[in-house]
C-alpha positions in Angstrom: 9.2 1.7 -4.3 12.8 0.5 -3.8 15.0 1.2 -0.8 18.7 -0.1 -0.8 20.4 -0.2 2.4 24.1 -0.2 2.8 27.0 0.1 5.2 30.7 1.1 4.8 31.5 -2.6 3.7 29.1 -2.5 1.0 25.2 -3.2 0.2 23.2 -5.0 2.8 19.7 -5.4 1.4 16.9 -4.1 -1.0 13.4 -3.6 0.0 11.1 -3.7 -2.8 7.5 -2.7 -2.5 4.8 -2.6 -5.1 1.1 -1.3 -5.0 -1.2 -1.8 -8.0 -4.8 -0.3 -7.9 -6.9 -1.4 -10.9 -10.6 -0.8 -11.4 -13.1 -1.2 -14.2 -16.0 1.2 -14.6 -18.2 2.8 -17.2 -18.0 6.1 -15.2 -16.2 8.9 -17.0 -15.2 11.0 -13.9 -12.7 9.1 -12.0 -10.2 11.4 -10.3 -6.8 10.5 -8.8 -5.0 12.6 -6.3 -1.4 11.9 -5.3 0.7 13.0 -2.4 4.2 12.6 -1.4 5.0 12.8 2.1 8.7 11.5 2.0 11.4 13.3 3.9 15.2 13.1 4.1 14.8 10.1 6.5 15.0 6.5 5.2 11.1 6.4 5.2 9.2 6.7 1.9 5.6 7.6 2.3 3.0 8.3 -0.4 -0.9 8.7 -0.2 -3.4 8.1 -3.0 -7.1 9.0 -3.5 -9.4 7.7 -6.1 -12.9 9.4 -6.5 -15.4 7.8 -8.9 -18.0 10.1 -10.2 -20.9 9.8 -12.4 -21.7 11.8 -15.6 -23.3 14.6 -13.3 -20.1 15.0 -11.3 -21.6 13.4 -8.1 -19.2 11.1 -6.3 -20.4 7.7 -5.7 -17.4 6.2 -4.0 -13.8 7.0 -2.8 -10.7 4.9 -2.2 -7.7 6.1 -0.2 -4.3 4.4 0.1 -1.3 5.1 2.1 1.9 3.2 1.2 5.1 3.3 3.4 8.5 1.8 3.0 10.8 2.1 5.8 14.2 0.4 6.4 15.3 0.8 10.0 19.1 0.2 10.4 20.4 -1.1 13.7 23.9 0.0 12.7 25.2 3.2 10.9 23.9 2.9 7.4 22.9 4.8 4.3 19.6 4.2 2.7 18.9 5.1 -1.1 15.2 5.4 -2.2 13.7 5.1 -5.6 10.0 5.5 -6.2 8.1 5.4 -9.5 4.4 5.9 -10.1 2.2 5.3 -13.3 -1.4 6.8 -13.3 -4.2 6.3 -15.8 -6.1 8.6 -15.9 -3.4 11.2 -15.0 -3.1 12.2 -11.4 -3.4 15.6 -9.6 -0.9 16.5 -7.1 -2.4 17.7 -3.9 -3.2 17.0 -0.3 -4.8 13.5 0.4 -6.5 12.9 3.6 -7.2 9.3 4.4 -11.0 8.4 4.9 -12.1 8.6 8.5 -14.6 7.2 9.0 -14.6 4.7 6.2 -17.1 1.9 5.4 -14.2 -0.7 5.1 -10.6 -0.8 5.8 -7.7 -3.0 5.4 -4.0 -2.5 6.8 -1.1 -4.7 6.4 2.2 -4.2 8.4 5.0 -6.3 6.9 8.5 -6.8 8.3 11.6 -8.7 7.5 15.1 -8.2 9.2 18.4 -8.8 7.5 21.1 -10.2 9.6 24.9 -10.8 9.7 25.5 -13.8 11.9 23.5 -13.2 15.0 23.5 -9.5 14.6 20.4 -7.7 13.0 21.6 -5.1 10.6 18.4 -3.6 9.3 14.6 -4.2 9.8 12.8 -3.7 6.5 9.1 -2.6 6.9 6.3 -2.0 4.5 2.9 -0.8 5.4 -0.3 -0.4 3.3 -3.4 1.3 4.7 -6.5 1.0 2.4 -9.8 2.7 3.1 -12.9 3.0 1.1 -16.4 4.7 1.4 -19.6 4.7 -0.6 -21.9 7.6 -0.9 -25.5 7.7 -0.2 -27.6 5.4 -2.5 -24.5 3.1 -2.9 -22.7 0.3 -1.0 -19.2 -1.0 -1.2 -18.0 -4.6 -0.6 -14.5 -5.5 0.6 -13.0 -9.2 0.3 -9.6 -10.7 0.5 -8.6 -12.6 -2.6 -5.0 -13.3 -1.5 -3.1 -13.0 1.7 0.3 -14.7 1.5 3.8 -13.8 3.0 4.6 -11.6 0.0 1.4 -10.7 -1.6 -1.9 -9.2 -0.6 -4.8 -8.6 -3.0 -8.1 -6.9 -1.8 -11.0 -6.8 -4.0 -13.6 -3.9 -4.0 -17.0 -3.3 -5.6 -19.2 -0.3 -5.3 -22.8 -1.3 -6.0 -26.1 0.6 -6.8 -29.4 0.2 -5.0 -30.1 -2.9 -7.0 -26.9 -4.4 -6.2 -25.3 -3.9 -9.7 -21.6 -3.4 -9.6 -20.8 0.4 -10.8 -17.1 0.0 -10.1 -15.0 -3.0 -9.4 -11.5 -3.9 -9.0 -8.6 -4.6 -6.5 -5.6 -3.3 -4.8 -2.4 -5.4 -4.7 0.5 -5.1 -2.5 3.7 -7.1 -3.0 6.6 -7.0 -0.7 10.0 -8.7 -0.9 13.5 -8.1 0.6 16.8 -9.3 -1.1 19.9 -9.9 0.9 23.4 -9.4 -0.5 26.2 -11.9 -0.1 27.2 -12.3 3.6 23.7 -11.4 4.9 20.8 -13.7 5.7 17.1 -13.0 5.9 15.0 -13.3 9.0 11.5 -14.5 9.2 8.6 -12.5 7.6 6.3 -11.0 10.4 2.9 -9.7 9.2 0.0 -8.0 11.0 -3.3 -7.8 8.9 -6.1 -5.8 10.2 -9.3 -6.2 8.3 -12.3 -4.2 9.3 -14.7 -7.1 8.4 -12.6 -9.6 10.3 -10.3 -9.9 13.4 -6.5 -9.0 13.4 -4.3 -11.7 12.1 -0.7 -11.9 13.1 1.9 -14.4 11.8 
C-alpha cells in the first residue's frame, strides 16, 4: 500500500505500508476473503479474513486483519493511492467482519509527520488490527516476535487438544515514510495494544 502526498510545489512524502500474513498447515481447506473499504478520501482501508478448515469442512480457527493507510494533510494537498495484493490460495471478494469477540488481538497505530521548517505539512498514519479465534477443541497462542519503529511481527499457533500445532505462522507489518527534498521527517509515534499485555506508547 503506497500513498503519495503532494502540494502545488511538488511531491512531499510517500507512505509505504506492507502487510504479509504467512501460515504453514497440512489442512487443505484454507479460505481467504478480501474486502476493500477504501473511498475517494486519502484513506486506504482493506480487510482480510483467513479461515482454516479441516478435511470435513469444519473451521478450527479464524484470523481477521484490518489494514489502514491514511495521510492527513495539514495544507491543501493531493494524495495518490496505489494498493497491490497477492493471495495464495486465491481469495474471494466479499464482506469481512472483524472478529468480536476474539481470543487474542493486536493493534498498532503508527504515525510520522513530514515538516517544512516548523510547519507540519502532513501526518502519515498506518494502522493494523489483528484478531484471532480458535473453535471448540482448539486453542490459539499469540506472541510478539518483533516490535520496532518500522516493523511488527506477531506469531500465531492454533493447537489441538494435545497441544500439537495444526496451523502456525505470523503477521508482519512494515511501515516507512520517505520525505522529498525540502522536507524533514518528524518522530515516529506508536501505540501498540496487545490483548495479552498492557498498551505500550512510544
